[in-house]
Residue frames relative to the residue before (quaternion, step in Angstrom):
aa qw qx qy qz dx dy dz
X 1.0000 0.0000 0.0000 0.0000 0.00 0.00 0.00
X 0.2739 -0.7583 0.5701 0.1577 3.58 -0.73 1.06
X 0.2718 -0.7591 0.5754 0.1374 3.54 -0.81 1.07
X 0.1124 -0.8793 0.4615 0.0360 3.53 0.50 1.29
X 0.6155 0.5549 -0.3600 0.4286 3.60 1.22 -0.18
X 0.6956 0.4911 -0.2505 0.4606 3.58 1.25 -0.29
X 0.0808 -0.7945 0.6019 0.0014 3.56 -0.82 1.07
X 0.5142 -0.6974 0.3983 0.3011 3.62 -0.82 0.92
X 0.6450 0.5438 -0.3376 0.4174 3.61 1.11 -0.52
X 0.6510 0.4503 -0.3218 0.5195 3.59 1.27 -0.13
X 0.4305 -0.7414 0.4350 0.2751 3.63 -0.36 1.14
X 0.6693 0.5001 -0.3296 0.4396 3.62 0.86 -0.82
X 0.6335 0.5275 -0.3300 0.4600 3.60 1.08 -0.64
X 0.6326 0.5123 -0.3273 0.4798 3.57 0.98 -0.83
X 0.6743 0.4974 -0.2935 0.4602 3.57 0.90 -0.93
X 0.6235 0.5398 -0.3410 0.4513 3.61 1.04 -0.73
X 0.6276 0.5257 -0.3345 0.4667 3.58 1.00 -0.78
X 0.6967 0.4672 -0.2732 0.4709 3.56 0.92 -0.91
X 0.6153 0.5361 -0.3473 0.4620 3.59 1.10 -0.61
X 0.6321 0.5169 -0.3267 0.4760 3.57 1.02 -0.78
X 0.6279 0.5351 -0.3316 0.4576 3.59 0.99 -0.82
X 0.6649 0.5167 -0.3156 0.4374 3.60 0.89 -0.87
X 0.7232 0.4735 -0.2498 0.4362 3.57 0.96 -0.85
X 0.6975 0.4410 -0.2682 0.4970 3.61 1.20 -0.34
X 0.3756 -0.7621 0.4760 0.2271 3.62 -0.31 1.19
X 0.8603 0.0826 -0.1084 0.4912 3.55 -1.01 0.99
X 0.3821 0.7034 -0.5062 0.3210 3.60 1.15 0.48
X 0.1768 -0.7434 0.6312 0.1327 3.54 -1.35 0.33
X 0.1297 -0.7879 0.6005 0.0424 3.54 -1.18 0.67
X 0.0427 0.7689 -0.6376 -0.0203 3.55 -1.16 0.59
X 0.2532 -0.7488 0.5974 0.1355 3.53 -1.26 0.54
X 0.0684 0.8486 -0.5172 0.0878 3.56 0.58 1.20
X 0.7648 0.2142 -0.1260 0.5944 3.58 1.23 -0.48
X 0.7809 -0.3231 0.2304 0.4825 3.58 -1.21 -0.38
X 0.7559 0.2543 -0.1626 0.5809 3.60 1.17 -0.52
X 0.4887 -0.6722 0.4610 0.3111 3.61 -1.00 0.69
X 0.2848 -0.7152 0.6078 0.1948 3.52 -1.35 0.35
X 0.1915 -0.7797 0.5913 0.0759 3.53 -0.98 0.94
X 0.1453 -0.7799 0.6059 0.0593 3.55 -0.84 1.02
X 0.2768 0.7341 -0.5728 0.2374 3.56 -0.48 1.24
X 0.5491 -0.6902 0.3765 0.2836 3.55 -0.99 0.83
X 0.7570 0.3873 -0.2090 0.4830 3.61 1.09 -0.56
X 0.6580 -0.4285 0.4038 0.4694 3.53 -1.32 -0.44
X 0.3026 -0.8122 0.4692 0.1693 3.57 -0.09 1.28
X 0.6378 0.5362 -0.3424 0.4341 3.60 0.97 -0.75
X 0.6913 0.4563 -0.2807 0.4848 3.59 0.85 -0.92
X 0.6377 0.5321 -0.3314 0.4477 3.59 1.02 -0.74
X 0.6554 0.4958 -0.3116 0.4770 3.58 0.98 -0.79
X 0.6532 0.5102 -0.3157 0.4619 3.57 0.93 -0.87
X 0.6450 0.5339 -0.3203 0.4431 3.59 1.02 -0.77
X 0.6722 0.4985 -0.2972 0.4597 3.60 1.12 -0.61
X 0.4930 0.7207 -0.4083 0.2661 3.56 1.19 -0.51
X 0.6686 0.4973 -0.3487 0.4291 3.69 0.72 -0.83
X 0.6545 0.5035 -0.3114 0.4702 3.58 0.98 -0.80
X 0.6647 0.5010 -0.3075 0.4611 3.57 0.94 -0.84
X 0.6234 0.5512 -0.3329 0.4435 3.57 1.05 -0.73
X 0.7362 0.4079 -0.2194 0.4935 3.59 1.10 -0.69
X 0.4205 0.7345 -0.4532 0.2799 3.61 1.26 0.03
X 0.5923 -0.6154 0.3808 0.3541 3.63 -1.01 0.71
X 0.6208 0.5455 -0.3605 0.4326 3.61 1.06 -0.56
X 0.6655 0.4511 -0.2922 0.5180 3.58 1.31 -0.20
X 0.7757 0.4018 -0.1807 0.4519 3.58 0.98 -0.84
X 0.6787 0.5596 -0.2899 0.3771 3.62 1.12 -0.56
X 0.7968 0.1299 -0.0943 0.5825 3.62 1.19 -0.12
X 0.4229 -0.6911 0.5274 0.2555 3.54 -1.32 0.32
X 0.8034 -0.0279 0.0779 0.5897 3.56 0.99 -0.84
X 0.3900 -0.7744 0.4529 0.2075 3.63 -0.86 0.90
X 0.4999 0.6468 -0.4471 0.3630 3.61 1.18 0.15
X 0.7790 -0.3897 0.2210 0.4387 3.58 -1.30 0.35
X 0.7007 0.4712 -0.2723 0.4614 3.58 0.79 -1.04
X 0.6920 0.4962 -0.2804 0.4430 3.56 0.97 -0.87
X 0.7067 0.4497 -0.2613 0.4797 3.57 1.02 -0.77
X 0.3907 -0.7259 0.4859 0.2903 3.58 1.01 -0.73
X 0.6768 -0.5328 0.2912 0.4163 3.55 0.99 0.87
X 0.8054 -0.2914 0.2026 0.4748 3.54 -1.31 -0.33
X 0.6365 0.5347 -0.3406 0.4392 3.59 0.96 -0.78
X 0.6609 0.4935 -0.3010 0.4787 3.56 1.00 -0.80
X 0.6186 0.5418 -0.3388 0.4572 3.57 1.05 -0.75
X 0.6561 0.5027 -0.3066 0.4721 3.59 0.97 -0.88
X 0.6344 0.5244 -0.3347 0.4588 3.59 0.97 -0.80
X 0.6815 0.4858 -0.2912 0.4634 3.58 0.89 -0.92
X 0.5939 0.5806 -0.3653 0.4203 3.60 1.10 -0.65
X 0.6919 0.4486 -0.2757 0.4940 3.58 1.14 -0.55
X 0.7136 0.4821 -0.2449 0.4454 3.58 1.23 -0.36
X 0.8012 0.2139 -0.1048 0.5490 3.59 1.03 -0.70
X 0.6418 -0.5438 0.3641 0.3998 3.62 -1.14 0.52
X 0.5933 -0.6085 0.4008 0.3421 3.55 -1.05 0.82
X 0.6428 0.5468 -0.3441 0.4116 3.60 0.93 -0.84
X 0.6624 0.4715 -0.3074 0.4944 3.59 1.16 -0.49
X 0.6712 0.4972 -0.3194 0.4475 3.59 0.81 -0.90
X 0.6926 0.4688 -0.2848 0.4684 3.60 0.96 -0.81
X 0.6243 0.4785 -0.3495 0.5091 3.58 1.27 -0.12
X 0.6337 0.5450 -0.3187 0.4471 3.59 1.16 -0.61
X 0.8321 -0.0635 0.1732 0.5230 3.53 0.63 -1.21
X 0.1577 -0.7666 0.6151 0.0954 3.54 -1.32 0.37
X 0.4030 -0.6712 0.5650 0.2606 3.54 -1.21 0.64
X 0.0232 0.7954 -0.6028 0.0580 3.59 -0.78 1.05
X 0.6886 -0.4613 0.3525 0.4346 3.55 -1.31 0.10
X 0.6985 0.4445 -0.2574 0.4982 3.57 1.20 -0.50
X 0.6863 -0.4477 0.2830 0.4985 3.57 1.26 0.22
X 0.7160 -0.4125 0.3251 0.4599 3.56 -1.29 -0.27
X 0.1416 -0.7790 0.6081 0.0573 3.56 -0.83 1.05
X 0.3287 -0.7486 0.5430 0.1915 3.58 -0.82 1.00
X 0.6978 -0.4836 0.3310 0.4119 3.56 -1.23 0.42
X 0.5094 -0.6572 0.4748 0.2882 3.55 -1.10 0.73
X 0.5895 0.5763 -0.3703 0.4280 3.59 1.26 -0.10
X 0.4687 0.6144 -0.4770 0.4187 3.58 1.23 0.24
X 0.2186 -0.8222 0.5170 0.0946 3.56 -0.45 1.22
X 0.7554 0.3915 -0.2003 0.4858 3.58 1.02 -0.78
X 0.2817 -0.7436 0.5855 0.1576 3.53 -1.17 0.70
X 0.6318 0.5752 -0.3649 0.3699 3.56 -1.17 -0.55
X 0.8173 -0.2448 0.2006 0.4815 3.55 -0.97 -0.93
X 0.4180 0.7155 -0.4736 0.2983 3.60 1.23 0.05
X 0.1197 -0.7752 0.6186 0.0453 3.55 -0.92 0.98
X 0.4572 -0.7673 0.3914 0.2214 3.48 -0.36 1.38
X 0.7421 0.3858 -0.2343 0.4956 3.61 0.70 -1.02
X 0.5980 0.5433 -0.3598 0.4665 3.58 1.07 -0.62
X 0.6141 0.5356 -0.3450 0.4658 3.59 1.10 -0.66
X 0.6247 0.5271 -0.3371 0.4673 3.58 1.06 -0.73
X 0.6357 0.5115 -0.3307 0.4743 3.57 0.99 -0.79
X 0.6387 0.5336 -0.3257 0.4486 3.56 1.01 -0.79
X 0.6258 0.5241 -0.3246 0.4779 3.57 1.03 -0.83
X 0.6969 0.4754 -0.2775 0.4597 3.57 0.87 -0.96
X 0.6208 0.5298 -0.3465 0.4623 3.59 1.03 -0.72
X 0.6628 0.4897 -0.3038 0.4781 3.58 0.97 -0.85
X 0.6513 0.5173 -0.3122 0.4591 3.57 1.00 -0.81
X 0.6253 0.5630 -0.3333 0.4253 3.58 1.06 -0.76
X 0.6620 0.4986 -0.3043 0.4697 3.59 1.17 -0.50
X 0.6552 0.4930 -0.2905 0.4932 3.60 1.32 -0.04
X 0.5701 -0.4806 0.4943 0.4468 3.50 -1.37 -0.21
X 0.3271 -0.7979 0.4677 0.1941 3.58 -0.10 1.30
X 0.6440 0.5230 -0.3360 0.4460 3.60 0.90 -0.83
X 0.6399 0.5181 -0.3289 0.4625 3.59 0.99 -0.78
X 0.6750 0.4864 -0.2969 0.4687 3.59 0.96 -0.83
X 0.6287 0.5063 -0.3376 0.4841 3.59 1.07 -0.65
X 0.6308 0.5229 -0.3269 0.4710 3.59 1.00 -0.80
X 0.6274 0.5268 -0.3367 0.4642 3.61 0.96 -0.82
X 0.6694 0.5120 -0.3033 0.4446 3.57 0.91 -0.91
X 0.7657 0.4081 -0.2089 0.4512 3.56 0.77 -1.05
X 0.7871 0.3250 -0.1511 0.5020 3.58 0.90 -0.92
X 0.3299 -0.7540 0.5024 0.2653 3.58 1.07 -0.72
X 0.5771 -0.0596 -0.7789 -0.2380 1.43 -2.50 0.07
X 0.5185 -0.6129 0.4891 0.3409 3.56 -1.21 0.51
X 0.2685 -0.8203 0.4925 0.1115 3.55 -0.53 1.22
X 0.2058 -0.8005 0.5291 0.1921 3.62 1.15 -0.52
X 0.2893 0.7673 -0.5111 0.2577 3.55 0.88 0.99
X 0.6512 0.5097 -0.3043 0.4729 3.58 1.26 -0.27
X 0.1578 -0.7707 0.6099 0.0956 3.56 -1.09 0.72
X 0.3168 0.7274 -0.5442 0.2727 3.53 -0.53 1.19
X 0.3945 -0.6714 0.5621 0.2787 3.57 -1.07 0.68
X 0.0999 -0.8192 0.5644 0.0178 3.57 -0.46 1.20
X 0.8082 -0.3080 0.2414 0.4400 3.59 -0.61 -1.13
X 0.4779 -0.6721 0.4463 0.3476 3.61 1.18 -0.30
X 0.4913 0.6924 -0.4102 0.3331 3.60 1.27 0.21
X 0.6335 0.5631 -0.3249 0.4195 3.60 1.19 -0.43
X 0.3063 -0.7975 0.4962 0.1550 3.57 -0.32 1.27
X 0.7202 0.4292 -0.2598 0.4792 3.61 1.16 -0.39
X 0.4634 0.7097 -0.4377 0.3001 3.61 1.23 0.02
X 0.7018 0.4357 -0.2811 0.4884 3.62 1.04 -0.65
X 0.1361 0.7953 -0.5711 0.1509 3.52 0.31 1.26
X 0.6595 -0.4669 0.3939 0.4381 3.54 -1.29 0.26
X 0.4984 -0.6939 0.4282 0.2945 3.59 -0.75 1.04
X 0.5727 0.6121 -0.3803 0.3907 3.60 1.18 -0.46
X 0.7352 0.3975 -0.2410 0.4934 3.60 1.13 -0.52
X 0.5454 0.6275 -0.3986 0.3872 3.58 1.26 0.04
X 0.5206 -0.6745 0.4275 0.3020 3.62 -1.07 0.68
X 0.7570 0.2872 -0.2057 0.5497 3.62 1.22 -0.07
X 0.6188 -0.5445 0.4075 0.3931 3.56 -1.26 0.38
X 0.5419 -0.6300 0.4346 0.3473 3.62 -1.02 0.71
X 0.0322 -0.7801 0.6245 -0.0170 3.56 -1.09 0.81
X 0.4066 -0.7518 0.4560 0.2481 3.61 -0.55 1.11
X 0.6827 0.4943 -0.2941 0.4507 3.62 1.17 -0.44
X 0.7590 0.2239 -0.1618 0.5896 3.59 1.24 -0.23
X 0.2113 -0.7675 0.5936 0.1184 3.54 -1.25 0.43
X 0.5405 -0.5948 0.4547 0.3838 3.60 -1.07 0.54
X 0.0824 0.8021 -0.5863 0.0780 3.56 -0.93 0.84
X 0.3678 -0.6561 0.6036 0.2644 3.51 -1.40 0.14
X 0.3563 -0.7949 0.4454 0.2071 3.56 -0.12 1.31
X 0.6662 0.5162 -0.3179 0.4343 3.59 0.87 -0.89
X 0.6551 0.5102 -0.3101 0.4631 3.57 1.00 -0.82
X 0.6718 0.4920 -0.3084 0.4599 3.58 0.93 -0.83
X 0.6276 0.5157 -0.3507 0.4660 3.61 1.00 -0.69
X 0.6929 0.4679 -0.2918 0.4646 3.60 0.79 -0.96
X 0.6081 0.5393 -0.3548 0.4620 3.60 1.06 -0.66
X 0.6082 0.5536 -0.3348 0.4599 3.58 1.02 -0.80
X 0.6746 0.5177 -0.2980 0.4338 3.59 0.96 -0.85
X 0.6138 0.5468 -0.3602 0.4410 3.61 1.22 -0.14
X 0.4122 0.7701 -0.4403 0.2077 3.61 1.20 -0.27
X 0.6218 0.5529 -0.3815 0.4027 3.67 0.91 -0.62
X 0.5393 0.6042 -0.4103 0.4192 3.61 1.21 -0.20
X 0.7635 0.4114 -0.1804 0.4640 3.53 0.95 -0.96
X 0.0402 -0.8508 0.5231 -0.0292 3.53 0.53 1.27
X 0.3975 -0.6668 0.5684 0.2725 3.54 -1.30 0.44
X 0.0520 -0.7902 0.6097 -0.0328 3.56 -0.73 1.16
X 0.8262 -0.0291 -0.0392 0.5613 3.59 -0.68 1.13
X 0.7308 -0.4644 0.2341 0.4421 3.56 0.97 0.89
X 0.6978 0.4206 -0.2631 0.5166 3.59 1.28 0.06
X 0.4619 -0.6645 0.5093 0.2928 3.57 -1.09 0.71
X 0.5627 -0.6226 0.4246 0.3399 3.56 -0.90 0.94
X 0.8339 0.2234 -0.1863 0.4691 3.55 -0.85 1.05
X 0.6482 0.5203 -0.3247 0.4512 3.60 1.19 -0.36
X 0.1328 -0.7683 0.6223 0.0693 3.56 -0.96 0.93
X 0.4725 -0.6896 0.4743 0.2763 3.56 -0.99 0.81
X 0.5449 -0.6048 0.4695 0.3417 3.54 -1.23 0.48
X 0.1191 -0.7519 0.6407 0.1001 3.54 -1.29 0.46
X 0.7364 -0.3952 0.2865 0.4684 3.59 -1.25 -0.18
X 0.7841 0.3199 -0.1654 0.5055 3.60 1.11 -0.60
X 0.7542 0.2949 -0.1954 0.5533 3.60 1.22 -0.17
X 0.4019 -0.6850 0.5479 0.2629 3.53 -1.17 0.54
X 0.6322 -0.5148 0.4124 0.4065 3.56 -1.29 0.27
X 0.0461 -0.8168 0.5750 -0.0106 3.59 -0.89 0.91
X 0.1734 -0.7515 0.6246 0.1225 3.52 -1.35 0.27
X 0.1547 -0.7784 0.6041 0.0719 3.55 -0.97 0.94
X 0.0383 0.7957 -0.6017 0.0570 3.56 -0.95 0.90
X 0.3799 -0.7540 0.4935 0.2087 3.61 -1.10 0.64
X 0.0975 -0.6918 0.6981 0.1570 3.48 -1.45 0.28
X 0.1998 -0.7994 0.5612 0.0777 3.57 -1.17 0.56
X 0.4140 -0.7268 0.5001 0.2240 3.57 -0.95 0.92
X 0.6445 0.4884 -0.3231 0.4915 3.60 1.25 -0.23
X 0.5952 -0.5737 0.4203 0.3743 3.57 -1.18 0.56
X 0.0199 -0.7947 0.6065 -0.0165 3.57 -0.91 0.97
X 0.3534 -0.6678 0.6103 0.2382 3.53 -1.18 0.68
X 0.6943 -0.4276 0.3422 0.4669 3.57 -1.27 0.00
X 0.6647 0.4939 -0.3151 0.4637 3.61 0.91 -0.82
X 0.6439 0.5128 -0.3235 0.4667 3.58 1.02 -0.76
X 0.6428 0.5163 -0.3211 0.4660 3.56 1.03 -0.77
X 0.6219 0.5345 -0.3449 0.4567 3.60 0.98 -0.77
X 0.6543 0.5062 -0.3141 0.4658 3.58 0.94 -0.86
X 0.6473 0.5206 -0.3193 0.4561 3.59 0.99 -0.82
X 0.6567 0.5216 -0.3206 0.4404 3.60 0.85 -0.93
X 0.6994 0.4742 -0.2750 0.4587 3.59 0.95 -0.85
X 0.7693 0.3946 -0.1945 0.4633 3.59 1.07 -0.66
X 0.5305 0.6875 -0.4112 0.2772 3.59 1.11 -0.51
X 0.6025 0.5844 -0.3626 0.4049 3.60 1.08 -0.58
X 0.6983 0.4498 -0.2657 0.4893 3.59 1.19 -0.49
X 0.5484 0.6283 -0.3944 0.3860 3.61 1.26 -0.09
X 0.4173 -0.6527 0.5630 0.2878 3.55 -1.16 0.62
X 0.6390 -0.5131 0.3875 0.4222 3.57 -1.22 0.31
X 0.6082 0.5538 -0.3492 0.4488 3.60 1.06 -0.71
X 0.6672 0.4902 -0.3027 0.4721 3.59 0.91 -0.89
X 0.6346 0.5317 -0.3363 0.4488 3.58 0.97 -0.80
X 0.6535 0.5067 -0.3199 0.4625 3.58 0.92 -0.85
X 0.6605 0.5231 -0.3133 0.4381 3.58 0.93 -0.88
X 0.7400 0.3950 -0.2139 0.5007 3.58 1.09 -0.70
X 0.5096 -0.6698 0.4093 0.3524 3.58 1.27 0.08
X 0.4619 0.6855 -0.4340 0.3583 3.57 1.21 0.52
X 0.1150 -0.7596 0.6373 0.0595 3.53 -1.03 0.88
X 0.2046 -0.7823 0.5807 0.0944 3.57 -0.84 1.01
X 0.1609 -0.8037 0.5719 0.0332 3.55 -0.79 1.12
X 0.1268 -0.7792 0.6082 0.0832 3.55 -1.19 0.58
X 0.0651 -0.7853 0.6157 0.0075 3.54 -0.93 0.99
X 0.3872 -0.6925 0.5543 0.2516 3.55 -1.12 0.66
X 0.2478 -0.7165 0.6305 0.1661 3.56 -1.15 0.71
X 0.1854 -0.8590 0.4756 0.0398 3.50 -0.06 1.41
X 0.3252 -0.7698 0.5205 0.1755 3.57 -0.71 1.09
X 0.0036 -0.7789 0.6268 -0.0217 3.54 -1.15 0.73
X 0.6915 -0.4558 0.3380 0.4471 3.56 -1.28 0.14
X 0.7412 0.3819 -0.2278 0.5030 3.60 1.05 -0.71
X 0.7574 -0.3038 0.1902 0.5458 3.59 1.23 0.13
X 0.5332 -0.6102 0.4684 0.3521 3.54 -1.20 -0.50
X 0.1032 -0.7817 0.6105 0.0740 3.53 -1.24 0.42
X 0.5037 -0.6618 0.4723 0.2921 3.55 -1.16 0.66
X 0.3297 -0.7453 0.5492 0.1850 3.55 -1.01 0.86
X 0.6696 -0.4536 0.3851 0.4446 3.55 -1.33 0.00
X 0.3723 -0.7527 0.5032 0.2037 3.58 -0.82 1.00
X 0.1593 -0.7342 0.6495 0.1171 3.52 -1.31 0.51
X 0.5670 -0.5739 0.4423 0.3918 3.56 -1.16 0.45
X 0.5707 -0.6199 0.4171 0.3407 3.54 -1.03 0.81
X 0.6368 0.5242 -0.3399 0.4518 3.61 0.96 -0.78
X 0.6433 0.5142 -0.3256 0.4645 3.60 1.04 -0.74
X 0.6408 0.5212 -0.3197 0.4643 3.57 0.97 -0.83
X 0.6868 0.4819 -0.2862 0.4628 3.57 0.90 -0.93
X 0.6568 0.5258 -0.3171 0.4377 3.58 0.97 -0.87
X 0.7376 0.4122 -0.2235 0.4860 3.56 0.96 -0.86
X 0.3998 -0.7467 0.4558 0.2735 3.55 1.28 -0.13
X 0.3383 0.7497 -0.5017 0.2679 3.57 1.07 0.70
X 0.3819 -0.7186 0.5277 0.2435 3.57 -0.83 0.94
X 0.6463 -0.5380 0.3657 0.3989 3.54 -1.18 0.47
X 0.6289 0.5296 -0.3498 0.4491 3.60 0.98 -0.72
X 0.6984 0.4882 -0.2714 0.4476 3.58 0.98 -0.85
X 0.5467 0.6477 -0.3995 0.3494 3.61 1.21 -0.24
X 0.5192 0.6541 -0.4244 0.3499 3.60 1.17 -0.36
X 0.3842 -0.7375 0.4946 0.2528 3.64 -0.60 1.02
X 0.6635 -0.5510 0.3377 0.3771 3.55 -1.14 0.69
X 0.6261 0.5724 -0.3459 0.4009 3.57 1.03 -0.78
X 0.6975 0.4642 -0.2713 0.4737 3.59 1.20 -0.44
X 0.5884 0.5899 -0.3680 0.4128 3.59 1.23 -0.09
X 0.0240 -0.7971 0.6033 -0.0057 3.59 -0.82 0.99
């Protein structure tokens, strides 16, 4: 099944593909062309929609609002959560460091934004819709952007000119694709925190912006194979990546007064070949 709604240069689309893979037992995924292909024996759209009520009630969604120091409540809160939610989720949310609890580098928004509470909000909004239709929109397309909700900032195409959007602009909500954001959320166990840092995320400096690197692969991968790739791709040479059909993408996480948002990703080899700095990678549509 070709997932024609998902493009690798949009971080939320890549994450949605990987979230769908995680939720479908014994499924395989490859990214041999512009859109990924999913190999699974059943009706993947109906199967994903059927899992939604259970996922909405999962402890990793209901037991906390935000994984940063203030939201977790320090080491004591981290220990409490370790007994309440699966390890693969807690270790993707936050890490204990000498400087205190560090939240995942995939949190794009600052201020009053609460990362897990935002996921609940996405799921609550999705629950009021035809879930199968929203999952089909996410996986097959076209993305209609008929939903307005503050999600995660992972969608590089969400900040479009308001003149082309189907609804009036609202500073408190943003156009989004609910099904894509839910499935992207389900990929979080891939992005573990190692030594206090989220895999693939680099911190900002005075001359570079915060970035995130993630892989796609032209060969069929199971969920376990994908986990191994995500953890190891940073140590691969470009030659090894080509031999294994792996493409490494880099997206900028652009800071703003209201928080940060992910930009359109480019392949790392393209960025290096053209000599584009990380700050310059931000597409024009994201510049205000």
